[in-house]
N, C-alpha and C positions, 0 to 999 in steps of 0.2 A: 361082182363086188360093187357096192354103191360108193360113189364119191360125194362128199358133202362139202359145202362152202359155208363159211361163217361171215356174217355181216354185222358190224357193230353200229347201232343207231341209238339216238336219244329221243325219247318221247316226252311230251309235255302235256299238262292238263291244269286247269284251274279248279278241278273237282277233287281229284285224289290220285294217289300213285297207281291204284288199280286202273283207273280210267286212262291214265297216261300209257299204261301197258297195252290195254285193249285198243286204244286209238292208234298207237304206233304199229301194232301187228296188223290192224285193219288197213292202214295206209300202205304198209309194205306189201301186203298181199295183193294190192292192185297191180303191182308191176313185177312181183317176184312169184314164180310158180314153185310148187313143191315144198313149201315151208313145212318143216317137220317138228321144230321145237324152238323154245325161247328160254334163255337163262337171264335172270335179273342180275346184273353186275353191281349196280349201285343205285341207291335212291337218295334224293336230296330235295330240298324245297327252298324257295325264297320267302322271306318274311317281310310283311308290311305292317308296321305298328306292332301289335301283339298277335297277329294272325298269319298263318301260312297262306300265301296267296297264289303260288304256282308250284306245281309238283313236277319233278324231273326224274326220269328213269333211264339208265344206260342199259341197253339190252344187247345180247348176243343172239341173233337170229340164225338158225341153221336151216339150210335147204339142200335138197338133193340135186345133183347135176344130172340132167337128162342127156345122155350121150347120143340118143337116137333122134333128138329134136332137130328139126330143120329150121334154119333162119328164114 
């Protein structure tokens, strides 16, 4: 039976929500092994003048626990 952990993180981007998601997953994968899925919890943005200038995404990252892993 696989055990999974959930990690809630927030990604940011000045380009788009999609870019915020991609950047957050890429950054998390540098230190977390066995990522299996991502769920977008919320999307929001800050506004400057009449334009969106920063995009935020709250994510639920899921990864498998490796019981055989040695520290």
